[in-house]
C-alpha positions in Angstrom: -38.7 64.7 -40.8 -38.7 65.0 -37.0 -39.8 61.4 -36.7 -37.0 60.4 -39.0 -34.5 62.5 -37.0 -35.7 61.0 -33.8 -35.4 57.5 -35.2 -31.9 58.3 -36.4 -30.9 59.7 -33.0 -32.4 56.6 -31.3 -30.5 54.3 -33.7 -27.3 56.3 -33.1 -27.8 56.0 -29.3 -28.5 52.3 -29.6 -25.4 51.9 -31.7 -23.3 53.8 -29.1 -24.7 51.6 -26.4 -23.9 48.5 -28.3 -20.4 49.8 -29.0 -19.9 50.5 -25.3 -21.2 47.0 -24.5 -18.9 45.5 -27.0 -15.9 47.4 -25.6 -16.8 46.3 -22.0 -17.1 42.7 -23.2 -13.8 43.0 -25.1 -12.1 44.2 -21.9 -13.7 41.3 -19.9 -12.3 38.8 -22.5 -8.9 40.4 -22.3 -8.9 40.3 -18.5 -10.0 36.7 -18.5 -7.3 35.9 -21.0 -4.7 37.5 -18.8 -6.1 35.5 -15.8 -6.0 32.3 -17.8 -2.4 33.0 -18.7 -1.5 33.6 -15.1 -3.3 30.3 -14.2 -1.3 28.5 -16.9 1.9 29.9 -15.5 0.9 28.8 -12.0 0.0 25.3 -13.3 3.4 25.0 -15.0 5.1 26.0 -11.8 3.1 23.4 -9.9 3.9 20.7 -12.4 7.6 21.5 -12.1 7.4 21.4 -8.3 5.5 18.1 -8.6 8.3 16.7 -10.8 10.9 17.8 -8.2 8.9 16.2 -5.4 8.5 13.0 -7.3 12.3 12.9 -8.0 13.0 13.5 -4.3 10.6 10.7 -3.3 12.3 8.4 -5.8 15.7 9.2 -4.3 14.4 8.7 -0.8 12.9 5.3 -1.7 16.2 4.2 -3.2 18.0 5.3 -0.1 15.5 3.5 2.1 15.9 0.3 0.0 19.7 0.5 0.4 19.4 1.1 4.1 17.0 -1.8 4.5 19.5 -4.1 2.7 22.3 -2.9 5.1 20.0 -3.6 8.1 19.2 -7.0 6.8 22.9 -7.7 6.2 23.8 -6.6 9.7 21.0 -8.7 11.2 22.3 -11.7 9.3 25.9 -11.0 10.4 24.7 -10.6 14.0 22.9 -13.9 14.0 25.9 -15.7 12.4 28.3 -14.3 14.9 26.0 -15.1 17.9 25.7 -18.6 16.6 29.4 -19.0 16.1 30.1 -17.4 19.6 27.7 -19.9 21.2 29.5 -22.8 19.4 32.9 -21.6 20.6 31.6 -21.3 24.2 30.2 -24.8 24.0 33.6 -26.1 22.7 35.4 -24.1 25.4 33.2 -25.6 28.1 34.0 -29.1 26.8 37.8 -28.6 27.1 39.6 -30.0 30.1 40.8 -27.5 32.6 44.6 -27.6 33.2 45.3 -28.2 36.8 42.5 -30.7 37.3 45.0 -33.5 36.7 
């Protein structure tokens, strides 16, 4: 009977150790689950920030394109006015001066 009691006690101790190990593993899983949820939240926040940055970049590109068109238009106007100014000066130089008669 003593051997049977000892075996029972050893089995009970082994069961208690297994239950404690299971409880610790369960706590680790719960902590990992909370950590994963926090990481998911952080990832969602990063995705939202990325979307905001992409939208801002898109707006800046559109603004840059518009400004580039304005610059090109101004450069074209400047060339046109310089050419016309040169033509007018050439015509003016070709006119007779009053008083040279």
